[in-house]
C-alpha positions as CSV (number, residue, x, y, z in Angstrom):
1,M,-1.1,42.2,-22.1
2,A,-0.6,38.8,-20.4
3,H,-3.2,37.7,-17.9
4,K,-2.0,36.4,-14.5
5,K,-2.9,32.7,-14.1
6,V,-5.6,32.2,-11.5
7,T,-4.5,29.9,-8.7
8,A,-6.5,27.1,-7.2
9,S,-6.6,29.1,-3.9
10,E,-8.1,32.0,-5.7
11,V,-10.7,29.9,-7.5
12,D,-11.9,28.1,-4.4
13,G,-11.4,30.9,-1.9
14,V,-9.1,28.8,0.2
15,Q,-5.4,29.3,1.1
16,Y,-4.0,25.9,0.1
17,R,-0.5,24.6,0.8
18,R,0.9,23.5,-2.5
19,A,4.2,22.0,-3.5
20,K,6.4,22.2,-6.6
21,W,6.5,19.0,-8.7
22,W,10.1,18.2,-7.7
23,Q,9.2,18.5,-4.0
24,I,6.5,15.9,-4.5
25,A,8.7,13.7,-6.5
26,L,11.5,13.8,-3.8
27,T,9.1,13.5,-0.8
28,M,7.4,10.4,-2.2
29,M,10.8,8.7,-2.5
30,S,10.0,7.5,1.0
31,N,7.9,4.9,-0.8
32,G,11.0,3.9,-2.7
33,M,12.8,3.5,0.7
34,S,10.0,1.3,2.0
35,M,9.8,-0.8,-1.1
36,T,13.5,-1.4,-0.9
37,F,13.1,-2.9,2.5
38,Y,10.0,-4.8,1.3
39,S,12.1,-6.3,-1.5
40,L,14.8,-7.3,0.9
41,I,12.4,-8.8,3.5
42,T,10.7,-11.0,0.9
43,L,13.9,-13.1,1.2
44,V,13.5,-13.5,5.0
45,S,12.1,-17.1,4.7
46,Y,15.4,-18.1,3.0
47,V,17.3,-16.3,5.8
48,A,15.3,-18.2,8.4
49,N,16.1,-21.5,6.7
50,V,19.7,-20.9,5.6
51,N,21.1,-18.7,8.4
52,Y,19.1,-19.9,11.4
53,G,18.2,-23.5,10.5
54,I,14.4,-23.0,10.7
55,A,12.2,-25.3,8.6
56,M,10.4,-23.4,5.8
57,G,7.0,-24.4,7.2
58,L,7.8,-23.1,10.7
59,A,9.3,-19.9,9.1
60,G,6.0,-19.3,7.3
61,V,4.0,-19.7,10.6
62,L,6.4,-17.3,12.4
63,L,6.1,-14.7,9.7
64,T,2.3,-14.9,9.6
65,A,2.1,-14.6,13.4
66,S,4.3,-11.5,13.2
67,R,1.5,-9.7,11.3
68,V,-0.5,-9.8,14.5
69,F,2.4,-8.2,16.4
70,D,2.7,-5.6,13.7
71,G,-1.0,-4.7,13.9
72,L,-0.9,-4.4,17.7
73,I,2.1,-2.1,17.9
74,D,1.0,0.3,15.1
75,P,-1.6,2.2,17.3
76,A,0.9,2.7,20.1
77,I,3.6,4.0,17.7
78,A,1.1,6.3,16.0
79,L,0.0,7.8,19.3
80,M,3.6,8.5,20.2
81,I,4.3,10.2,16.9
82,D,1.1,12.3,16.8
83,R,1.8,13.4,20.5
84,Y,5.3,14.5,19.7
85,T,5.7,18.3,19.4
86,G,9.4,19.0,18.5
87,K,10.7,22.2,17.1
88,H,11.5,21.0,13.7
89,G,8.6,18.8,12.6
90,K,8.4,15.1,13.1
91,I,8.3,13.1,9.8
92,R,12.1,13.3,9.1
93,L,13.0,12.5,12.7
94,F,10.8,9.4,13.1
95,T,11.6,8.2,9.6
96,A,15.3,8.3,10.4
97,V,14.7,6.6,13.8
98,G,12.7,3.8,12.1
99,W,15.3,3.5,9.3
100,V,18.1,3.0,11.9
101,I,16.2,0.4,13.8
102,R,15.2,-1.7,10.9
103,S,18.6,-1.3,9.1
104,I,20.4,-2.6,12.2
105,A,17.8,-5.4,12.6
106,A,18.1,-6.4,8.9
107,L,21.9,-6.4,9.0
108,L,21.8,-8.6,12.1
109,L,19.3,-10.9,10.4
110,F,21.0,-11.2,7.0
111,V,24.7,-10.6,7.8
112,W,25.9,-10.5,11.4
113,A,23.9,-13.1,13.5
114,N,24.0,-16.2,11.4
115,G,23.3,-19.5,13.2
116,G,21.5,-18.0,16.2
117,G,18.5,-20.3,16.1
118,V,14.7,-19.7,16.3
119,V,14.6,-17.5,19.4
120,L,17.2,-15.0,18.0
121,F,15.6,-15.0,14.6
122,V,12.2,-14.1,16.2
123,V,13.6,-11.4,18.4
124,L,15.5,-9.7,15.5
125,Y,12.5,-10.0,13.2
126,L,10.2,-8.4,15.8
127,I,12.7,-5.5,16.3
128,Y,12.7,-5.1,12.5
129,I,8.9,-4.8,12.6
130,V,9.1,-2.1,15.2
131,G,11.5,-0.1,13.0
132,N,9.4,-0.8,9.9
133,S,6.2,0.5,11.7
134,V,7.9,3.7,12.9
135,C,9.3,4.4,9.4
136,D,6.1,3.6,7.5
137,I,3.7,5.5,9.8
138,A,6.0,8.6,9.6
139,G,6.3,8.2,5.9
140,N,2.5,8.0,5.4
141,M,2.2,11.4,7.1
142,A,3.9,13.0,4.2
143,P,1.0,13.0,1.6
144,P,-1.4,15.1,3.7
145,I,1.4,17.5,4.7
146,I,3.0,18.1,1.3
147,S,-0.2,19.6,-0.2
148,T,-3.7,20.4,0.9
149,D,-5.0,21.3,-2.6
150,P,-7.6,18.7,-3.8
151,R,-6.3,19.1,-7.3
152,Q,-2.7,18.3,-6.4
153,R,-3.2,15.5,-3.9
154,P,-3.9,12.8,-6.5
155,I,-0.5,13.7,-8.2
156,V,1.2,13.0,-4.8
157,G,-0.4,9.5,-5.0
158,V,0.8,9.0,-8.5
159,W,4.4,9.6,-7.5
160,G,4.0,7.2,-4.6
161,T,2.5,4.6,-6.8
162,L,5.3,5.0,-9.4
163,Y,8.0,4.2,-6.8
164,S,6.0,1.4,-5.2
165,Y,5.8,-0.4,-8.6
166,L,9.2,0.4,-10.2
167,V,11.5,0.0,-7.2
168,P,10.6,-3.7,-6.5
169,M,10.7,-4.4,-10.2
170,V,14.2,-3.0,-10.6
171,L,15.4,-4.7,-7.4
172,M,14.0,-8.1,-8.4
173,I,16.1,-7.8,-11.6
174,V,19.2,-6.9,-9.4
175,S,18.5,-9.8,-7.2
176,N,17.6,-12.5,-9.7
177,V,19.7,-11.4,-12.8
178,V,22.8,-9.8,-11.2
179,L,23.3,-11.2,-7.7
180,L,21.9,-14.7,-7.8
181,P,24.1,-15.9,-10.7
182,M,27.1,-14.6,-8.8
183,F,26.5,-17.2,-6.1
184,G,25.8,-20.2,-8.3
185,G,22.1,-19.6,-8.6
186,E,21.5,-20.5,-4.9
187,Y,20.0,-18.4,-2.1
188,N,22.9,-19.2,0.2
189,S,24.1,-17.2,3.1
190,A,26.6,-15.1,1.1
191,M,24.0,-14.2,-1.5
192,L,21.5,-13.1,1.2
193,S,24.1,-11.1,3.0
194,T,25.1,-9.3,-0.3
195,C,21.4,-8.4,-0.9
196,A,21.3,-6.7,2.5
197,L,24.5,-4.9,1.9
198,V,23.3,-3.6,-1.5
199,Y,19.7,-2.8,-0.6
200,I,20.2,-0.9,2.7
201,P,22.5,1.8,1.2
202,I,19.9,2.2,-1.6
203,S,17.2,2.7,1.0
204,L,19.4,5.4,2.7
205,V,19.7,7.3,-0.6
206,F,15.9,7.3,-1.0
207,M,15.4,8.5,2.5
208,L,17.8,11.4,2.3
209,L,16.3,12.5,-1.0
210,S,12.8,12.4,0.6
211,F,14.1,14.6,3.4
212,I,15.1,17.3,0.8
213,G,11.5,17.3,-0.5
214,L,10.0,17.6,3.0
215,K,12.4,20.3,4.2
216,D,9.9,23.2,3.7
217,V,6.8,21.5,5.1
218,D,8.0,19.3,7.9
219,K,7.5,22.0,10.5
220,T,5.7,22.1,13.8
221,E,3.0,24.6,12.7
222,N,1.8,22.1,10.1
223,F,1.0,19.5,12.7
224,E,-0.9,21.7,15.1
225,N,-4.4,20.8,16.3
226,L,-7.3,23.3,16.2
227,T,-8.0,23.2,19.9
228,A,-7.0,26.2,22.0
229,S,-5.7,23.9,24.8
230,D,-3.7,21.8,22.3
231,E,-4.5,18.8,24.4
232,K,-2.4,15.6,23.8
233,V,-3.6,12.9,21.4
234,G,-4.8,9.8,23.3
235,V,-6.4,6.4,22.8
236,R,-9.8,8.0,23.2
237,D,-9.1,10.0,19.9
238,M,-8.5,6.7,18.1
239,L,-11.8,5.3,19.4
240,H,-13.7,8.5,18.4
241,L,-12.0,8.3,15.0
242,L,-13.4,4.8,14.4
243,K,-16.8,5.5,16.0
244,D,-17.6,9.0,14.7
245,N,-15.7,9.5,11.4
246,R,-18.1,8.0,8.8
247,P,-15.8,8.7,5.8
248,F,-13.0,6.9,7.6
249,Q,-15.2,3.9,8.3
250,M,-16.2,3.7,4.6
251,Y,-12.6,4.2,3.5
252,I,-11.5,1.3,5.6
253,L,-14.3,-0.9,4.3
254,H,-13.5,-0.1,0.7
255,C,-9.7,-0.4,1.0
256,V,-9.6,-3.5,3.1
257,S,-12.1,-5.4,1.0
258,A,-10.0,-4.6,-2.1
259,K,-6.8,-5.5,-0.3
260,L,-8.2,-8.8,0.9
261,S,-9.3,-9.8,-2.6
262,Q,-5.8,-8.9,-3.9
263,Q,-4.2,-11.0,-1.2
264,T,-6.4,-13.9,-2.1
265,M,-6.0,-13.9,-5.8
266,S,-2.2,-13.5,-5.5
267,Q,-1.8,-16.7,-3.4
268,A,0.5,-19.3,-5.1
269,I,-2.2,-22.0,-5.0
270,V,-4.6,-19.7,-6.9
271,T,-1.9,-19.0,-9.5
272,T,-1.3,-22.7,-9.8
273,L,-5.0,-23.4,-10.4
274,V,-5.5,-20.7,-13.1
275,F,-2.2,-20.6,-14.9
276,G,-0.7,-24.0,-14.1
277,I,-3.7,-26.3,-14.4
278,L,-6.4,-24.4,-16.4
279,I,-4.1,-22.6,-18.9
280,G,-1.3,-25.2,-18.7
281,N,1.6,-22.8,-18.5
282,I,2.4,-21.4,-15.0
283,G,5.2,-19.3,-16.5
284,L,2.6,-17.1,-18.1
285,S,1.7,-15.7,-14.7
286,T,5.2,-14.1,-14.6
287,I,4.9,-12.8,-18.1
288,V,1.4,-11.4,-17.4
289,S,2.8,-9.5,-14.3
290,A,5.7,-8.1,-16.3
291,V,3.7,-7.1,-19.4
292,T,0.8,-5.5,-17.5
293,S,2.7,-3.7,-14.6
294,L,4.7,-1.0,-16.5
295,P,1.9,0.1,-18.8
296,S,-0.4,0.2,-15.8
297,I,1.5,3.2,-14.6
298,I,0.0,5.2,-17.4
299,F,-3.4,4.5,-15.8
300,A,-2.0,5.9,-12.5
301,V,-1.0,9.1,-14.2
302,L,-4.4,9.4,-15.9
303,A,-6.3,8.6,-12.7
304,G,-4.2,11.3,-10.9
305,K,-5.1,14.0,-13.4
306,L,-8.8,13.0,-13.4
307,S,-9.0,12.8,-9.6
308,G,-7.7,16.3,-9.4
309,T,-10.5,17.5,-11.7
310,Y,-13.4,15.3,-10.6
311,G,-12.4,14.2,-7.1
312,S,-10.9,10.9,-5.9
313,R,-14.3,9.4,-4.8
314,K,-15.7,9.7,-8.3
315,I,-12.7,8.2,-10.0
316,A,-12.7,5.3,-7.5
317,I,-16.4,4.6,-8.2
318,V,-15.9,4.7,-12.0
319,S,-12.8,2.5,-11.8
320,M,-14.6,-0.1,-9.6
321,L,-17.5,-0.2,-12.0
322,V,-15.2,-0.7,-15.0
323,G,-13.2,-3.3,-13.1
324,S,-16.4,-5.1,-12.2
325,V,-17.7,-5.2,-15.8
326,L,-14.3,-6.4,-17.0
327,S,-14.2,-9.2,-14.3
328,V,-17.6,-10.4,-15.4
329,L,-16.5,-10.4,-19.0
330,A,-13.3,-12.3,-18.1
331,I,-15.3,-15.0,-16.2
332,G,-17.7,-15.3,-19.1
333,Y,-14.9,-15.5,-21.7
334,C,-13.0,-18.2,-19.7
335,Y,-16.1,-20.3,-19.4
336,S,-16.8,-20.0,-23.1
337,I,-13.5,-21.5,-24.1
338,D,-11.1,-24.3,-23.3
339,M,-8.6,-22.3,-21.3
340,L,-5.7,-24.5,-22.4
341,S,-6.1,-22.6,-25.8
342,I,-4.8,-19.4,-24.1
343,S,-1.3,-20.9,-23.9
344,Q,-1.6,-22.6,-27.3
345,S,-3.3,-20.1,-29.7
346,T,-2.6,-16.4,-30.4
347,V,-6.2,-15.0,-30.4
348,P,-7.3,-16.5,-27.1
349,M,-4.0,-15.4,-25.5
350,V,-4.4,-11.8,-26.8
351,I,-8.0,-11.6,-25.6
352,F,-7.1,-12.9,-22.1
353,F,-4.0,-10.7,-21.8
354,S,-6.1,-7.6,-22.9
355,L,-8.7,-8.3,-20.2
356,L,-6.1,-8.7,-17.5
357,F,-4.3,-5.6,-18.7
358,L,-7.5,-3.5,-18.5
359,I,-8.4,-5.0,-15.1
360,N,-5.0,-4.2,-13.7
361,G,-5.4,-0.6,-15.1
362,A,-8.7,-0.3,-13.2
363,K,-6.9,-1.5,-10.0
364,M,-4.1,1.1,-10.6
365,C,-6.7,3.9,-10.9
366,I,-8.4,2.7,-7.7
367,T,-5.0,2.7,-5.8
368,T,-4.2,6.2,-7.0
369,A,-7.6,7.5,-5.9
370,D,-7.3,5.7,-2.5
371,N,-4.0,7.4,-1.7
372,A,-5.5,10.8,-2.1
373,M,-8.6,9.8,-0.1
374,R,-6.6,8.9,3.0
375,A,-5.1,12.5,3.0
376,D,-8.7,13.8,2.7
377,V,-9.8,11.7,5.7
378,V,-6.9,13.2,7.8
379,D,-8.1,16.8,7.0
380,Y,-11.7,15.9,7.5
381,E,-10.9,14.6,11.0
382,L,-9.0,17.9,11.7
383,S,-12.0,19.9,10.7
384,R,-14.4,17.6,12.6
385,S,-12.6,17.1,15.9
386,G,-9.9,19.7,15.9
387,K,-7.2,17.0,16.1
388,Y,-4.6,16.5,13.5
389,L,-4.1,12.7,13.4
390,P,-2.2,11.5,10.3
391,G,-0.3,8.9,12.3
392,V,-3.4,7.6,14.1
393,V,-5.4,7.4,10.8
394,T,-2.6,5.4,9.2
395,A,-2.1,3.1,12.2
396,T,-5.8,2.5,12.7
397,Y,-6.2,1.5,9.1
398,N,-3.1,-0.7,9.3
399,F,-4.3,-2.3,12.5
400,I,-7.6,-3.4,10.8
401,D,-5.8,-4.2,7.5
402,Q,-3.3,-6.5,9.1
403,F,-6.0,-8.7,10.7
404,I,-8.4,-8.8,7.8
405,T,-6.0,-9.2,4.8
406,S,-4.2,-12.1,6.6
407,L,-7.3,-14.1,5.8
408,G,-6.4,-14.1,2.1
409,S,-4.4,-17.3,2.4
410,T,-7.2,-18.9,4.5
411,I,-9.8,-18.1,1.9
412,A,-7.7,-19.5,-0.9
413,A,-6.9,-22.7,1.2
414,V,-10.6,-23.2,2.0
415,G,-11.5,-22.7,-1.7
416,V,-9.1,-25.4,-2.9
417,S,-10.1,-27.8,-0.1
418,V,-13.7,-27.6,-1.3
419,I,-12.6,-29.3,-4.6
420,G,-10.6,-32.0,-2.8
421,Y,-7.2,-30.5,-2.0
422,V,-7.4,-31.2,1.7
423,N,-4.1,-32.9,2.4
424,T,-2.3,-32.0,-0.8
425,A,-1.7,-28.8,-2.7
426,P,-2.6,-28.1,-6.4
427,Q,0.2,-29.0,-8.8
428,P,0.6,-27.7,-12.4
429,T,0.6,-31.3,-13.6
430,D,-3.0,-31.9,-12.3
431,A,-5.7,-32.4,-14.9
432,P,-8.2,-29.5,-15.4
433,T,-11.7,-30.3,-14.2
434,P,-15.0,-28.3,-14.1
435,E,-14.6,-28.0,-10.3
436,I,-11.1,-26.6,-10.6
437,K,-12.3,-24.1,-13.3
438,A,-15.2,-22.9,-11.1
439,V,-13.1,-22.4,-8.0
440,G,-10.1,-21.0,-9.9
441,L,-12.1,-18.4,-11.7
442,F,-14.0,-17.5,-8.5
443,L,-10.8,-17.0,-6.5
444,Y,-9.0,-15.1,-9.4
445,F,-11.8,-13.0,-10.8
446,G,-14.8,-13.5,-8.5
447,I,-13.2,-12.5,-5.2
448,P,-12.0,-9.1,-6.6
449,L,-15.4,-8.6,-8.1
450,L,-17.0,-9.0,-4.6
451,G,-14.5,-6.7,-3.2
452,W,-15.4,-4.0,-5.7
453,I,-19.1,-4.4,-5.0
454,I,-18.4,-3.9,-1.3
455,G,-16.3,-0.8,-2.3
456,L,-19.1,0.6,-4.4
457,I,-21.6,0.3,-1.5
458,S,-19.1,1.9,0.9
459,M,-18.5,4.8,-1.5
460,K,-22.2,5.6,-1.5
461,F,-21.7,6.6,2.2
462,Y,-18.3,8.2,1.7
463,T,-19.1,11.9,1.6
464,L,-15.7,13.5,0.9
465,T,-16.3,14.7,-2.6
466,R,-14.1,17.3,-4.3
467,E,-16.7,20.0,-3.4
468,K,-16.8,18.8,0.2
469,M,-13.0,18.9,0.6
470,I,-13.0,22.6,-0.5
471,E,-15.5,23.2,2.3
472,V,-13.3,21.3,4.7
473,Q,-10.2,23.3,3.8
474,K,-12.2,26.5,4.3
475,D,-13.3,25.4,7.7
476,I,-9.8,24.5,8.7
477,N,-8.5,27.9,7.6
478,E,-11.2,29.7,9.5
479,K,-10.6,27.8,12.7
480,K,-6.9,28.4,12.5
481,A,-7.5,32.1,12.0
482,E,-9.9,32.2,15.0
483,L,-7.3,30.3,17.2
484,E,-4.5,32.6,16.2
485,A,-6.7,35.6,17.0
486,E,-7.6,34.2,20.5
487,E,-3.9,33.5,21.2
488,A,-2.9,37.0,20.1
489,A,-5.6,38.5,22.4
490,A,-4.6,36.4,25.4
């Protein structure tokens, strides 16, 4: 006689909301939609120069300043979304609204409003940012909604990571291999317009498919607070979230330190120092990225499975420890050899590539764990305060993230200025010196190492273990039952 499989709800004594694998796969296509726009907007500097006559330097300043605007409007948009109580949920509605706004703004920027000058470019780009914020905040509400099972949540993050890595990679091939040669290898106005006309319909397909996955969970009852008065969400809730939610504080510290280090090491001047000057072949940086990205997805799947078994916090800690050890080994190895041999000899190249591959694998595991941890923070806040604030949690994180991670270019610039690059930028033809080696390795390996050390300290005070999240879900279920009983008796 066959035994009935015991469910996670029966094992933990909690009534979880779970999703089928295809629902998760479709729902997280919202990441594919976002990354399609991300791939398009990476061309906006060319648009500013080619279509609006803006100098590249000024375009860079304008785009950097826009990050401040993005950070400022996120909290207001999140409060609006979390306060909304429509009959048919909210994720699909606000995702669609955001998509329409940023699609129209992108079409104006890339296709319809050529030659408008600086003011028109800035206005259209700020409108794009508004649509982008609405869309992304709504999309980031999907992971905590689609599943409340601590075993399944990491798998949601795996699907999101899959789209976040593969979609830009495929679209880069479309842009550089298919479209660019069609226009003589130049980023001219016709090429940029074609990119927009290709990418935006692709984003629409991703969005509609994500709506199919969300259909059964994007309902009003899944966004309800646990307060009998069902009072509206306000600015005070955001302040209390920052002040009183210790796991959220530690989550921000961990994620922002990691993101800042990633932004720093990915700066073009850092790539020039390490690959152009020290290794002597700047093209290797592109090869490294291509070779390590796809296999790294295997680490995401592995991390998702392990996070479901042992908890996201534990996997994040182990991955940061492994990444830290590997970074120390990479620094030690690079100091022990002439780094020019990496581009000239097989053995040094294989060792260097292997270290980078494993470090990127550790980063992928951390990213996967972090995605599940944010959903846990949302549910912990619901249990703690009675307020369901997925939008506010996302926007508060984004608000801090935008300001802190924008320092990545500054850190890199200060680093190279210390070794003499004050009025000039590093060039691949520069001669390698001990000073360049010290700063280059510090920016490329040392900064991420410091970020992981901060992350490990923050995880010591992050209390949302797998066992704790089972207690949180039990508490939410009990409070919902009490609230329903009170409403029935009234």
